[in-house]
Each structure stands twice: as C-alpha cells, then as structure tokens.
C-alpha positions as CSV (number, residue, x, y, z in Angstrom):
1,M,101.0,179.7,159.7
2,Y,102.0,180.8,163.2
3,C,105.3,183.0,164.0
4,L,107.2,183.0,166.8
5,Y,108.5,186.6,168.4
6,P,111.5,185.2,171.1
7,T,112.5,188.6,173.3
8,F,116.5,188.4,172.0
9,K,116.9,190.0,168.8
10,F,119.1,187.5,167.3
11,F,116.4,184.7,167.7
12,K,114.1,187.0,166.2
13,Q,116.0,187.5,163.1
14,F,116.6,183.6,163.1
15,W,113.0,182.8,162.8
16,W,112.1,185.4,160.1
17,A,114.8,183.8,157.9
18,L,113.4,180.1,158.6
19,V,109.8,181.6,157.6
20,C,111.3,183.1,154.5
21,V,112.9,180.1,153.1
22,G,109.7,178.2,154.0
23,L,108.0,180.5,152.3
24,F,110.1,179.9,148.8
25,F,110.3,176.3,149.0
26,A,106.3,176.3,149.3
27,V,105.8,178.7,146.8
28,S,108.6,176.2,144.4
29,C,107.1,173.3,145.2
30,R,103.4,174.4,144.2
31,R,104.8,175.3,140.7
32,A,106.6,172.2,140.0
33,V,103.4,170.6,140.5
34,E,101.2,171.0,137.5
35,P,97.3,170.8,137.9
36,A,95.7,168.5,135.8
37,Q,94.2,169.3,132.7
38,N,92.9,167.6,129.4
39,H,94.9,167.6,126.2
40,D,91.6,167.1,123.6
41,A,93.5,168.1,120.5
42,K,96.6,166.1,121.2
43,V,94.6,162.9,122.5
44,D,92.1,162.9,119.6
45,S,95.1,162.8,116.9
46,A,96.6,160.4,118.8
47,F,93.6,157.8,118.4
48,D,93.3,158.7,114.9
49,V,96.8,157.0,115.0
50,V,95.8,154.3,116.7
51,N,92.9,153.6,114.8
52,G,94.9,153.2,111.8
53,L,97.1,150.8,113.5
54,L,94.5,148.5,114.3
55,N,92.7,148.6,111.0
56,S,96.4,148.1,109.6
57,G,96.3,144.6,111.9
58,E,98.9,146.3,114.7
59,I,97.3,145.9,117.4
60,N,99.8,145.2,119.6
61,R,101.8,148.2,118.4
62,S,98.4,149.9,119.2
63,I,98.8,149.7,123.2
64,L,102.4,150.7,123.0
65,Y,101.4,153.8,121.1
66,V,99.0,154.7,123.3
67,D,101.1,154.4,126.6
68,S,103.9,156.2,124.6
69,V,101.5,159.3,124.0
70,Y,100.0,159.5,127.6
71,S,103.8,159.1,129.2
72,T,104.3,162.7,127.7
73,F,101.6,164.3,129.9
74,P,102.4,165.1,133.3
75,N,99.1,165.0,134.6
76,P,96.5,163.9,132.3
77,G,93.1,165.2,133.1
78,S,90.0,163.3,133.5
79,L,88.7,163.1,129.8
80,D,92.3,162.4,128.8
81,R,92.1,159.0,130.9
82,W,88.6,158.4,130.1
83,K,89.4,158.2,126.5
84,K,92.2,156.0,127.6
85,Y,90.3,153.5,129.5
86,S,87.3,153.9,126.6
87,F,89.8,152.3,124.3
88,L,91.5,149.9,126.4
89,S,87.8,148.4,127.3
90,N,87.2,148.5,123.2
91,F,90.3,146.5,122.7
92,Y,89.9,143.8,125.2
93,L,86.2,143.4,123.7
94,Y,87.0,143.3,119.9
95,Y,90.6,143.0,119.6
96,D,92.3,140.7,122.1
97,V,89.1,139.3,123.8
98,A,89.5,139.3,127.7
99,P,86.0,140.5,129.0
100,F,87.0,140.7,132.4
101,K,90.0,143.1,131.6
102,A,87.7,145.1,130.0
103,E,85.2,145.4,132.9
104,K,87.9,146.8,134.9
105,Y,88.7,149.7,132.4
106,V,85.1,150.4,132.1
107,D,84.5,150.5,136.1
108,S,87.6,153.1,135.5
109,M,85.7,155.0,133.0
110,F,82.8,156.0,135.4
111,A,85.1,156.8,138.2
112,M,86.7,159.3,135.8
113,L,83.3,160.6,135.6
114,K,82.2,160.7,139.1
115,N,80.9,164.0,140.8
116,K,81.2,166.0,137.1
117,G,77.5,166.5,137.1
118,S,76.5,167.4,133.3
119,Q,79.9,168.3,131.9
120,Y,80.3,165.0,130.5
121,N,76.9,163.8,129.3
122,T,78.1,162.1,126.2
123,E,80.8,160.5,128.0
124,Y,78.3,159.2,130.6
125,A,76.0,157.8,127.9
126,L,78.8,155.9,126.0
127,T,80.3,154.4,129.3
128,L,76.8,153.1,130.1
129,F,77.1,151.5,126.6
130,A,80.2,150.3,127.1
131,K,79.4,148.4,130.1
132,G,76.4,146.9,128.1
133,D,78.8,145.8,125.7
134,V,81.6,144.0,128.6
135,L,78.2,142.4,130.4
136,R,77.1,140.7,126.9
137,A,80.3,139.6,126.4
138,Q,80.1,137.9,129.7
139,H,76.6,136.6,128.5
140,R,74.9,138.6,131.2
141,Y,72.2,139.6,128.6
142,D,69.6,141.0,130.8
143,K,72.1,143.1,132.6
144,A,73.3,144.1,129.4
145,F,70.3,145.1,127.8
146,E,69.3,146.7,131.1
147,S,72.7,149.3,130.5
148,Y,72.0,149.9,126.7
149,Y,68.4,151.2,127.9
150,Q,69.8,153.3,130.4
151,G,72.8,154.7,128.1
152,H,70.1,155.1,125.3
153,S,67.3,157.4,127.9
154,F,70.2,158.9,129.4
155,A,71.1,160.3,126.0
156,K,67.7,160.8,124.9
157,E,66.9,162.8,128.0
158,N,70.2,165.0,128.3
159,L,71.7,165.2,124.5
160,D,70.3,166.9,121.2
161,S,69.2,164.6,118.6
162,C,72.4,165.0,116.4
163,Q,74.3,163.3,119.2
164,V,71.6,160.3,120.0
165,A,71.8,159.3,116.6
166,S,75.3,157.4,117.5
167,F,73.5,156.0,120.4
168,S,70.3,154.7,118.5
169,A,73.4,153.2,115.7
170,K,74.8,151.4,118.9
171,L,71.2,149.8,119.6
172,G,71.0,148.8,116.0
173,L,74.6,146.7,116.2
174,V,73.1,144.9,119.1
175,R,70.2,143.7,117.2
176,F,73.1,143.0,114.3
177,V,75.2,141.2,116.7
178,Q,72.2,138.9,117.8
179,Q,71.4,138.3,113.9
180,H,68.2,139.8,114.5
181,Y,68.7,142.0,110.9
182,L,65.2,143.1,109.9
183,K,64.8,144.2,113.9
184,A,68.0,146.3,113.4
185,V,66.9,147.7,110.6
186,P,64.4,150.6,112.3
187,Y,67.3,151.4,114.8
188,F,69.4,152.3,111.8
189,K,66.8,154.3,110.0
190,Q,66.1,156.0,113.2
191,T,69.7,156.8,113.3
192,L,69.9,158.3,109.7
193,K,66.7,160.7,110.7
194,E,68.2,161.9,113.5
195,M,71.3,162.9,111.3
196,A,69.3,165.1,109.5
197,S,69.4,167.7,112.7
198,C,73.1,167.7,112.9
199,T,74.5,171.3,111.3
200,D,78.0,172.1,109.5
201,S,79.3,172.9,112.9
202,S,79.2,168.9,113.9
203,T,82.4,167.0,114.2
204,F,83.6,164.6,111.5
205,E,82.3,161.5,113.4
206,N,78.6,163.0,113.3
207,Q,78.9,164.3,109.9
208,F,80.5,161.4,108.0
209,I,81.9,158.6,110.4
210,T,78.1,157.6,111.7
211,P,75.8,158.2,108.2
212,Q,78.3,156.2,106.1
213,S,78.8,153.8,108.4
214,T,74.8,153.6,109.3
215,Y,74.2,152.7,105.4
216,N,76.5,150.4,105.2
217,S,74.7,148.5,108.3
218,I,71.2,148.5,107.0
219,A,73.0,147.2,103.6
220,L,74.4,144.3,105.4
221,C,71.3,143.9,107.6
222,F,69.4,143.3,104.1
223,E,71.6,141.1,102.7
224,R,72.0,138.5,106.0
225,A,68.6,138.7,105.7
226,N,68.3,137.3,101.8
227,Q,67.1,140.9,100.7
228,P,69.6,141.8,98.2
229,D,67.7,144.0,96.1
230,S,67.4,146.2,99.2
231,A,70.9,145.7,100.4
232,L,72.6,147.1,96.7
233,Q,69.9,149.9,97.4
234,Y,71.9,150.8,100.4
235,Y,75.2,150.0,99.4
236,L,74.6,152.4,96.6
237,R,73.4,155.3,98.4
238,G,76.0,155.1,100.8
239,L,78.7,155.5,97.9
240,A,77.1,158.1,96.8
241,F,77.0,159.9,100.4
242,I,80.5,159.5,100.3
243,R,81.2,161.0,97.1
244,R,78.9,164.1,98.0
245,A,81.0,164.5,101.3
246,E,84.3,163.7,100.0
247,P,85.2,167.8,98.8
248,K,84.6,168.4,102.6
249,Y,87.3,166.7,104.3
250,P,90.4,167.0,102.2
251,S,92.4,166.4,105.1
252,R,90.4,162.9,105.9
253,K,91.2,161.5,102.5
254,A,92.8,158.0,104.0
255,Y,90.0,157.5,106.1
256,I,87.5,158.1,103.3
257,E,89.0,156.3,101.0
258,T,89.3,153.5,103.5
259,A,85.0,153.9,103.8
260,K,85.4,153.7,100.3
261,G,87.2,150.3,100.0
262,V,84.8,148.7,102.5
263,F,81.8,149.3,100.4
264,Y,83.4,148.3,97.2
265,G,84.0,144.8,99.3
266,N,80.7,144.2,100.5
267,L,79.2,145.4,97.3
268,G,81.2,143.1,95.4
269,G,80.3,140.2,97.7
270,L,76.8,141.2,97.4
271,Y,77.1,140.9,93.3
272,S,78.9,137.4,93.8
273,R,75.9,136.3,95.9
274,M,73.6,137.4,92.8
275,K,75.7,135.8,90.3
276,D,77.0,138.7,88.6
277,Y,80.7,137.7,88.6
278,A,81.9,140.5,86.1
279,H,80.8,143.5,89.1
280,A,81.5,141.5,91.8
281,E,85.1,141.0,90.8
282,K,85.7,144.3,89.8
283,Y,84.3,146.0,92.9
284,L,86.6,143.1,94.8
285,N,89.6,144.1,93.3
286,M,89.0,147.8,94.0
287,S,88.8,147.0,97.5
288,I,92.0,145.1,97.8
289,G,93.2,147.8,95.7
290,I,92.6,150.5,98.2
291,N,92.5,148.6,101.8
292,D,95.3,146.1,101.4
293,R,98.2,148.5,102.6
294,P,99.5,149.9,106.0
295,G,97.4,152.6,107.4
296,Y,94.2,151.4,105.7
297,A,91.3,148.4,106.5
298,I,93.8,145.5,105.9
299,G,91.4,143.1,107.6
300,D,88.5,144.5,105.1
301,A,90.9,143.7,102.7
302,Q,91.5,140.2,103.7
303,T,87.8,139.5,103.8
304,A,87.5,140.9,100.7
305,K,90.2,138.7,99.5
306,A,88.2,135.6,100.9
307,K,85.2,136.6,98.7
308,L,87.5,136.7,95.4
309,A,88.6,133.4,96.2
310,D,84.8,132.1,96.6
311,L,84.3,133.8,93.1
312,Y,87.0,132.1,91.4
313,L,85.7,128.8,92.8
314,R,82.2,129.7,91.9
315,T,83.6,130.5,88.4
316,H,85.8,127.4,88.3
317,R,88.8,129.2,88.0
318,V,90.7,126.5,90.4
319,A,94.5,127.7,89.6
320,T,93.7,131.3,90.6
321,A,91.7,130.3,93.8
322,K,94.9,128.3,94.7
323,N,97.1,131.2,94.8
324,A,94.0,133.4,96.5
325,I,93.6,130.9,99.4
326,A,97.2,130.9,99.5
327,E,97.7,134.5,100.1
328,L,94.5,134.7,102.3
329,E,96.0,132.0,104.5
330,N,99.5,133.8,104.7
331,N,97.7,137.2,105.9
332,L,96.0,134.8,108.3
333,A,98.9,133.6,110.1
334,A,100.4,137.3,110.5
335,R,97.0,138.7,112.4
336,Q,96.9,139.7,115.8
337,G,94.8,139.1,118.6
338,E,92.2,136.4,119.5
339,N,88.7,137.8,118.4
340,D,85.8,136.7,116.6
341,A,87.1,138.2,113.6
342,N,89.8,136.4,113.6
343,L,88.0,133.3,114.1
344,N,85.3,134.1,111.6
345,L,88.0,134.7,108.5
346,R,89.8,131.2,109.5
347,N,86.4,129.4,109.7
348,W,86.0,130.6,106.2
349,L,90.1,129.8,105.1
350,Y,88.6,126.1,106.1
351,Q,85.7,126.1,104.2
352,L,87.3,127.7,101.1
353,K,90.1,124.9,101.4
354,S,87.9,122.0,101.4
355,R,86.1,123.5,98.2
356,Y,89.5,123.9,96.3
357,F,90.3,120.3,97.3
358,E,87.0,118.9,96.3
359,S,87.6,120.4,93.1
360,V,91.1,118.9,92.5
361,G,90.1,115.4,93.6
362,D,92.1,115.3,97.2
363,T,88.9,114.4,99.3
364,N,91.2,113.5,102.2
365,R,92.2,117.1,102.6
366,A,89.3,118.4,101.7
367,Y,87.4,116.0,104.2
368,R,89.9,117.3,106.9
369,S,89.5,121.1,106.2
370,M,85.5,120.4,106.1
371,L,86.1,119.0,109.7
372,K,87.9,122.1,111.0
373,Y,84.9,124.2,109.6
374,N,82.3,122.2,110.9
375,A,84.1,122.2,114.3
376,L,84.9,126.0,114.6
377,K,81.4,126.6,113.1
378,D,79.8,124.9,115.9
379,S,81.6,126.5,118.6
380,L,81.1,130.2,117.0
381,L,77.7,128.8,116.8
382,A,77.4,127.8,120.3
383,V,79.0,130.9,121.7
384,N,76.1,133.2,119.8
385,S,72.9,130.9,120.2
386,E,72.3,133.0,123.6
387,L,72.7,135.9,122.6
388,K,70.6,135.4,119.6
389,S,67.6,134.1,121.8
390,A,67.7,137.1,124.0
391,D,64.9,139.4,123.6
392,L,66.3,143.3,123.6
393,D,62.7,144.6,123.2
394,V,61.3,142.7,126.2
395,A,64.2,143.5,128.3
396,F,63.7,147.3,127.5
397,K,59.9,147.2,128.3
398,Q,60.9,145.9,131.7
399,A,63.5,148.6,132.2
400,E,61.2,151.2,131.1
401,Q,58.3,149.4,133.5
402,Q,61.2,149.4,136.3
403,H,62.0,153.0,135.8
404,L,58.2,154.1,136.0
405,L,57.4,152.0,139.0
406,A,60.5,153.7,140.5
407,L,58.8,157.1,140.0
408,V,55.6,155.7,141.3
409,K,57.4,154.3,144.5
410,R,59.1,157.5,145.1
411,D,56.2,159.7,145.0
412,R,54.2,157.2,147.4
413,H,57.1,157.0,149.8
414,L,57.0,161.0,150.1
415,K,53.4,160.9,150.8
416,T,53.8,157.7,153.4
417,V,56.5,159.4,155.1
418,Y,54.1,162.2,156.0
419,L,51.4,160.2,156.8
420,V,53.5,157.8,158.9
421,A,55.0,161.0,160.9
422,T,51.6,162.1,161.9
423,A,50.3,158.5,163.3
424,I,53.1,156.8,164.6
425,I,53.1,157.5,168.2
426,S,49.5,155.8,168.1
427,V,50.7,153.0,165.6
428,M,53.7,152.7,168.7
429,V,51.0,152.3,171.6
430,I,49.0,149.8,169.7
431,V,51.6,147.8,168.8
432,I,53.1,147.6,172.1
433,L,49.1,146.7,173.3
434,L,49.4,143.8,170.4
435,M,52.5,142.5,171.7
436,V,51.6,141.9,175.2
437,W,48.2,140.3,174.2
438,L,49.8,138.5,171.5
439,S,52.5,137.1,174.1
440,L,50.0,135.8,176.4
441,K,48.1,133.9,174.0
442,R,50.7,132.6,172.5
443,S,52.0,130.9,175.7
444,R,49.0,128.7,175.8
445,I,49.0,127.6,172.0
446,N,53.0,127.3,171.6
447,V,52.9,123.5,172.5
448,A,49.8,122.3,170.6
449,N,51.5,124.2,167.5
450,L,54.7,122.6,167.7
451,T,53.1,119.1,168.3
452,A,51.0,119.9,165.1
453,L,54.3,121.2,163.2
454,N,56.0,118.2,164.0
455,K,53.8,115.6,163.1
456,R,53.5,117.5,159.6
457,V,56.9,117.4,159.1
458,I,57.1,113.5,159.6
459,E,54.1,113.2,157.0
460,Q,55.8,115.4,154.4
461,N,59.1,113.6,155.0
462,E,57.4,110.5,154.4
463,Q,55.8,111.7,151.2
464,L,59.5,113.2,150.3
465,Q,60.9,109.9,150.3
466,R,58.3,108.2,148.2
467,T,58.8,111.4,145.4
468,L,62.1,110.3,145.4
469,S,61.7,106.9,144.6
470,I,59.3,107.9,142.0
471,L,62.1,110.0,140.7
472,E,64.6,107.2,140.6
473,Q,62.3,104.9,139.1
474,S,62.0,107.6,136.4
475,Q,65.4,108.2,136.1
476,L,66.2,104.4,134.9
477,D,62.7,104.6,132.8
478,H,63.9,107.6,131.0
479,A,67.7,106.0,130.4
480,Q,66.7,103.1,129.0
481,L,64.3,104.9,126.7
482,M,66.6,106.9,125.5
483,K,69.3,103.7,124.4
484,L,65.9,102.2,122.8
485,V,65.4,105.6,120.6
486,A,69.1,106.1,120.1
487,H,69.2,102.3,118.6
488,D,66.0,102.6,116.7
489,L,67.6,105.7,115.4
490,R,70.4,103.8,113.5
491,S,68.2,102.5,110.8
492,P,66.5,105.6,109.4
493,I,70.2,107.7,110.0
494,G,72.2,105.1,108.1
495,A,69.4,105.1,105.2
496,I,70.1,108.9,105.0
497,D,73.8,108.3,105.1
498,M,73.7,105.7,102.1
499,L,71.5,107.8,99.9
500,A,73.8,110.6,100.5
501,D,76.9,108.4,99.5
502,M,74.6,107.2,96.3
503,L,74.2,111.0,94.9
504,L,78.0,111.7,95.6
505,T,78.7,108.8,92.9
506,K,76.8,110.7,90.3
507,N,78.8,113.1,88.4
508,T,75.6,115.3,87.4
509,L,75.7,117.2,90.6
510,H,77.0,121.0,90.6
511,A,80.0,121.7,92.9
512,T,77.0,123.7,95.1
513,E,75.1,120.7,95.3
514,K,77.8,118.1,96.0
515,E,78.7,120.8,98.7
516,L,75.4,120.6,100.0
517,V,75.3,116.5,99.8
518,D,78.9,116.4,101.6
519,L,77.2,118.2,104.5
520,M,74.1,116.0,104.5
521,K,76.9,113.4,104.6
522,Q,78.9,114.5,107.5
523,S,75.9,115.6,109.6
524,T,74.3,112.0,109.5
525,E,77.8,110.7,110.1
526,D,77.9,112.9,113.4
527,C,74.5,111.7,114.6
528,L,75.5,108.2,113.7
529,N,78.6,108.7,116.1
530,L,76.4,110.2,118.9
531,V,74.1,107.1,118.5
532,A,77.2,104.9,118.8
533,Q,77.8,106.7,121.7
534,L,74.7,106.6,123.4
535,L,74.9,102.8,123.0
536,Q,78.0,102.9,125.0
537,P,80.5,101.7,121.8
538,A,83.8,100.1,122.1
539,V,86.6,101.6,119.8
540,T,88.7,98.5,118.3
541,V,92.0,98.6,116.8
542,D,90.6,96.7,113.2
543,A,88.5,100.0,113.1
544,L,90.5,102.5,113.8
545,K,91.8,104.3,110.5
546,K,94.9,106.2,111.2
547,E,97.0,109.1,109.6
548,P,100.1,111.2,110.2
549,E,99.1,114.1,112.3
550,D,100.8,116.9,114.1
551,L,100.1,116.2,117.7
552,Y,101.3,119.9,118.6
553,G,98.7,121.4,115.8
554,M,95.9,119.2,117.4
555,L,96.6,120.4,120.8
556,N,96.7,124.0,119.8
557,Y,93.6,123.4,118.4
558,C,91.6,121.9,121.5
559,I,92.9,124.7,123.3
560,A,91.6,127.6,121.1
561,Q,88.2,125.5,121.0
562,L,88.0,125.5,124.7
563,K,89.3,129.2,125.9
564,L,86.1,130.4,126.0
565,K,85.3,128.1,128.5
566,A,88.4,128.7,130.6
567,E,87.7,132.3,130.3
568,T,84.6,132.1,132.3
569,K,86.6,130.6,135.2
570,S,89.2,133.2,134.5
571,Q,91.6,130.2,133.8
572,Q,94.6,129.9,131.6
573,L,95.5,127.0,129.6
574,L,99.4,126.7,128.5
575,L,100.6,124.6,125.7
576,H,104.2,123.3,126.4
577,G,106.0,121.4,123.3
578,Q,107.0,120.9,120.0
579,S,105.7,119.8,116.5
580,L,105.5,116.0,116.5
581,V,104.1,113.9,113.8
582,V,102.3,110.7,114.8
583,S,99.9,108.3,112.9
584,V,96.5,108.6,114.7
585,N,92.7,108.7,114.0
586,A,92.6,112.2,114.5
587,V,88.7,112.6,114.9
588,Q,88.9,110.0,117.9
589,L,92.1,111.1,119.5
590,W,90.3,115.1,119.4
591,R,87.6,113.6,121.3
592,V,90.2,112.8,124.0
593,I,92.0,115.6,124.2
594,S,89.1,117.9,124.6
595,N,87.6,115.5,127.0
596,L,90.8,115.9,129.1
597,I,91.3,119.5,128.9
598,G,87.4,119.7,129.6
599,N,87.7,117.9,132.8
600,A,90.5,119.8,134.1
601,I,88.6,123.3,133.5
602,K,85.3,121.4,135.2
603,F,87.4,120.5,138.0
604,S,89.8,123.2,138.3
605,Y,89.2,126.5,140.6
606,A,89.0,129.8,139.3
607,H,92.1,132.0,138.7
608,T,94.2,128.6,138.3
609,V,96.7,127.5,135.1
610,I,95.7,124.5,133.2
611,E,99.1,123.1,131.7
612,I,99.2,120.7,128.4
613,S,102.4,119.2,127.4
614,L,103.7,117.5,124.5
615,S,107.4,115.5,124.5
616,H,108.2,112.3,123.5
617,T,110.6,109.4,124.1
618,D,112.5,107.2,121.6
619,S,109.1,105.0,121.5
620,D,106.1,106.8,122.7
621,A,104.9,110.5,122.0
622,L,103.7,111.7,125.7
623,I,100.8,114.1,126.0
624,S,99.9,115.6,129.8
625,V,97.3,117.5,131.0
626,K,97.8,118.9,134.7
627,D,95.6,121.0,136.8
628,S,95.9,122.7,140.6
629,G,92.1,121.2,141.0
630,I,90.1,119.1,143.5
631,G,91.7,116.2,142.9
632,I,90.5,112.5,142.9
633,P,89.8,111.0,145.9
634,D,91.6,107.2,146.9
635,E,88.0,105.7,146.9
636,L,87.2,106.4,143.4
637,K,91.3,106.2,141.8
638,E,90.2,102.2,140.8
639,S,86.6,103.0,138.9
640,I,87.3,106.3,137.2
641,F,88.0,104.6,133.8
642,D,84.9,102.3,134.2
643,I,82.0,102.4,131.4
644,Y,79.5,101.9,134.6
645,S,81.7,104.1,137.4
646,K,79.6,105.9,139.5
647,S,82.4,108.2,140.7
648,T,80.8,111.5,138.9
649,R,80.9,114.5,140.6
650,V,79.9,118.0,140.3
651,G,82.9,120.8,139.0
652,T,84.4,123.9,140.8
653,A,81.5,125.9,139.8
654,G,78.9,123.4,140.1
655,E,79.1,121.5,136.8
656,Q,77.3,118.5,135.8
657,T,79.5,114.9,134.6
658,F,78.0,111.7,133.1
659,G,81.0,109.3,133.7
660,L,81.5,108.6,130.5
661,G,84.0,110.4,128.6
662,L,86.9,108.8,130.8
663,A,85.4,105.3,129.9
664,I,85.6,106.1,125.8
665,S,88.9,107.9,126.2
666,R,90.4,104.7,127.7
667,Q,88.9,102.4,124.8
668,I,90.4,105.1,122.1
669,I,93.9,105.2,123.4
670,E,93.8,101.5,123.6
671,A,92.6,101.1,120.2
672,H,95.9,103.4,119.4
673,N,98.0,100.6,121.3
674,G,98.6,103.3,123.7
675,K,98.0,104.0,127.6
676,I,96.4,106.4,129.6
677,W,96.9,106.8,133.4
678,F,96.9,109.9,136.2
679,E,98.1,111.1,139.1
680,S,96.1,112.5,141.7
681,E,96.3,114.3,145.1
682,V,93.2,115.6,146.7
683,G,93.4,119.5,147.1
684,V,96.6,119.8,144.9
685,G,95.4,118.8,141.4
686,T,95.6,115.9,138.7
687,V,97.8,115.1,135.4
688,F,96.3,112.9,133.3
689,Y,99.0,111.4,130.8
690,V,98.4,109.7,127.2
691,A,101.2,107.8,125.6
692,L,101.0,106.6,121.9
693,P,103.5,104.8,120.0
694,L,105.7,106.7,117.5
695,D,106.5,105.1,113.7
696,K,109.1,107.7,113.1
697,P,109.7,110.5,115.6
698,E,110.2,113.7,114.3
699,L,110.3,117.1,115.1
700,A,109.6,119.9,112.4
701,L,109.9,122.6,114.6
702,P,112.2,124.2,117.3
703,K,110.6,124.3,121.0
704,A,107.1,126.1,120.8
705,E,106.9,129.1,123.5
706,P,103.9,128.2,125.9
707,Q,100.2,129.2,124.2
708,T,98.1,130.8,126.5
709,V,94.6,131.4,126.8
710,T,93.9,133.4,129.8
711,S,90.7,135.6,131.4
712,K,91.5,137.4,134.3
C-alpha cells in the first residue's frame, strides 16, 4: 500500500483517516468470506439418508434432498463437491438414465481432484471407474475397459489391499453385467481375499458393505450360471457373515436388516428354481416383510414379490397369483426413474400376466401380454448384446501392453535425445547436401514420373469401373438369392408352426412345457412375418384382425422402446394427446408407428425434438410424427411410398435405409381403411400423418402431459 504525505497538516490527517477506513473494510471483507472446507461427517450422514431414499424408490426426492443439504454449506470443499458430483453421475447412470449428463459430472469429479497430489488417491481411482461406467453406458466399450484398467492399476499402486478390494469387486460387477458370470467369480473371490487384510479400524463399507455384497454377487453368478448348489453355499455364507457382524454395528441396524432382506429374497428365488417351494415361500415372505417399507430396499421387495407370484403360478395357486400380480403392477406404476431395473421388472410382469391369463383360459390377453414381453425382452437383449461380446481380458492385456510400451518408449526417448544432441550439427549438414542433390535429380525426372503416374491413374480408374460393375451385379444376385431363400424357408417354418399348434391342442402338456411350445409358436410366426416382409407382402383388409386398442398407450410403448436410439443422438421424444380407444391390428400398427418414429430419429439432427401427437375428429383418430430434420426434396415426394422406390437416403448420423418401411406402412394403414400422408420442407423438417377411422371415439382419461425421452 502506498501512502501520501501532503505538506499541510490538514491533508496529512485526511489521508491517514482514509487509510484506517480502508484497512477496516479490508479486514471485515476478509472475515466475511469463509475459506472452502470439507464437511465430511455431515456429507456422509446426508448420503446415508439419500441411499435410504433411493432404496425406498423416492428417486426424485433424493435429488432435492442433496440440493437442500449442500445449500447449507457457505463454501463447500473440493471433497464435498466431488461427493456430490459422484452421486449425480451414478444417479444419471442407474436411476434416471442419461449417460451424457453423467459424463459431465464425471468431468467435474476430475476437475475437483486436479492438482491435489496424493491427497485423494481413493477418490481418483473411483473417478476412473466412474468414467469407465459412463463410457460403457455410451457403448464405447474399448475406452471403458481401458479406464477400468487404469483405475484398478492406480488402486493397486497407491492403496492398501483392503482399499483395493472394492475395486476388484467393481471389475467383477462389470463381468456380471456382461453376463459372463463364471468369469466374474474370480474377481469377487479376489475381493474376499483382499478384504482379509482389513482391520477393526476400517470403514463400515470395508468391514461390512463390501464383504456381504460380494458373497451375494458370487451366489448370483453361480445361480445365473445354473450351478444352484454353489449358489446356495454362498448365500448361506453371506447370511452367516451378516449374523456375525451384526452385533458390532448397533447404529447400522436398518442397513443390516436391509441386507438380510436382500439375501432372503435371493435365497427364496433359488429355492423356487430348485422346486423347494416351502423354503422358497418362507424366505420370500421374510424378504418382503423386511424391505417392503419406507427407508428399506422397496425395489428389492418388489423383485421378491415377482418371485413369489412366479411361485404361486408354479404351484397352481391361481387366485393368490392374481392378487400378487395386481399388487406388483400397482407398485410398478409408482416407481420413479427410467432405468434397466424398472424395465426388467416390467418385462417380468408381462410374462407373469401372460402365464396367469393362460392358466385361466384367457388366451387373447395372454397372447397380448406375451407380445409385450417378447418385444421388451428383444429390446433389452439388443442393448446388452454388444456389451456381452466385448472382451474385458483382451482389453486389459492390450492396456497393459500399451502401458509397458509407453515406459519403453520413454526410456528410448531419453537415450535418443542425448544421441541426437551430439549428432545434430553433422546431420543438418548432410541433410542440406542431400536436399541439394535430390533437388537437381528430381528436376530431371519429374516429367517422366508425372507421365507414368497419369497412365497408372487411368488404368486404375478403368479397373475400378469394372470392379463396380461386378459388385452391382453381385448385389442384384444377392437380392434375388435372398428372395429365393426366403420363399424356400416358408415351408419348413410353416411345418414347425403346425407342429406347435398340434402340441398346444394336447391336454397332457405341463404348464412349463406349454409355455415353451407357445414361445416356439411365437418364434415361428415371427419368422413367417419376416419371410413375408422379404417377399414384399401386401396387407389386405380381409386378412386384418382388429381389436380395441388404446392408441395413447401404444404410442407411449413405442417411444419407450426407441428411447435408447434417440439418446444416442441426444434427441427428445415428446408425446402429446389423450387416451383414445380404436379398433386396430395392434401388431401391424405398431410396425407403422415404430417405423415413423425411427425415421424421424434417423433423419433428424442431434439435440433436436421429435413430437408425436394423438388427437381425433368426429370420424378419425389422427396421429402425427413431427421432426426438425433434413426434410424430403420435391423430386422424391412422389415416390416416397413406392415399394420399388429408389429414394433411399442415409440418416444424419450415416444410418443406412432400405426404402421398404414407408411402402409397407402405407399398405398397413390402407388395410385399416385409413390414410397416411406427409408435409415436408427441406432443411426445416417433416410431419407424417396417420388417420384411422373411429367406431366410437372415447376419451377415457384427461389430457396427458407431454412424455419426454431425452439425452443431453
């Protein structure tokens, strides 16, 4: 600070007063701003509450609770913020799935640890695993496995074996998610081995949470791998561990009770598979009694209810099964969040309803429920198939080789630097001389080289034209062959379908056998539909069977199936309308709606909105699918619905099209005595309309809020 000293006494006193006032305010302001500090105990206690909310299914409330707690911190520390970002990344990966949001929070986790040295080694390793989880959710499996390798390697180099155990468990969970169950078991057993080094001073997570969940994970692996005896052994070991550890943690009674309930539910499911129904029912009811209440694992209790409904159907207690299924359906309606757990449980519900309707002779409703089950099952399998085929071991070996190669390159680089430094002057002289000599030589042969090169290019172009002609002919031959094969497949597939019908007419089939035959019949019908599509079928009015269907529910169902496809392009799917019952063929109309929404996703840019609307007039139900995509050029508008149209184009992300979807859609809509048309402007977007005749328009529900599927 600089001080002025005027000549006159008055001015001297005035400046000293200003200095004093300035110092006062500087000290006051400095005291007003509190330094950033971590609130470990308060934050950890808050997230214990948050975990209870998530277990209870109160997903939306958990976000609000975290925000309310953090609002009480004047200036939260780096670790406080890291824990919040860690929670948010997990939230958008497993509770309200939005991988691109989760990615942003993982980036923030790295930012909080930047320049922190070795202070937060555990958090840094966890962040690398979180990055791997995000990359896996985005189907970038090679990068995901590389991040897992880095996290595990960093943990082994910087943490003790007790702390490393949780990271070994995480690798086992990756294998489990891949459905490589027996390959996951060694990781979990390694976890138990590493946990043996934990002392009494270790955290509750290391002392209890990780060991009991590891026993449960090993048992689940053996159960999924159809090794029930090994699974039973580890479930019982896990329960024994919980009973031994329980007296040590009286303040954690709720969490320990929840863990017991999870084990009871899984043990009950295993006994049911082993046909020990008495023990199965006992443990399932114990699980529900523990976890079906606020603050406990309500989601796990609902899974136990599904297992119990399955048991009732297996033991022919149809009335009891009906009540269990109804209760489960009500529970599902109240569940929050868009995630795989909800989808899997909903798919299980479809299967249970199909089996129940079949057992009471309601074949139509059983068939519709089985259709929904198969459709959602196929969607889930499609999402996981690519992950299942990825090889974690190979990726780890490659990452290790790259790491070793980088070390070798670094050593070689240091040696090379010294060598180059001593020889650089002589090399520069030699290079200059060579450049002068080469310049003179090239000036003499450039013309000859250019002439030869031109001749070679002409010859290569001619060869390329011949190759393209051969490829075009090969493509035509391939298409003809596909049609011949499709035509020849109809007879054997039809024979299988007929045999399935014959088997279903027999009364000697058990419920399980009948279910398998039903699945075989559905598969043959799907194959026949595919063959018919390859042969360019025409849908006729006489051949179309129609039943009353809630169009709003169908649209909502289609959007749920296509949400993952939209997420890959960060698009939003919005549904407007109200419940409207119309007599249609649900399977055929579902093909039309899925095709229109799929085209909208394909030909729209990333980060755009696709709006699906349902309304009605006095005579027609009107469905519209509006996008903000590339539009349809005028020269293609006349042929867009032609079966032999050549107006195929690639999508905005390079997606391939075949030109059959709209032609088949028009056949289906015309078979319903309906109309399909569009309005389009290049560069602005396209709106497709479908009008279906109404028998008795009936609005069963108030206007629904827009349904959104989004990825940002």
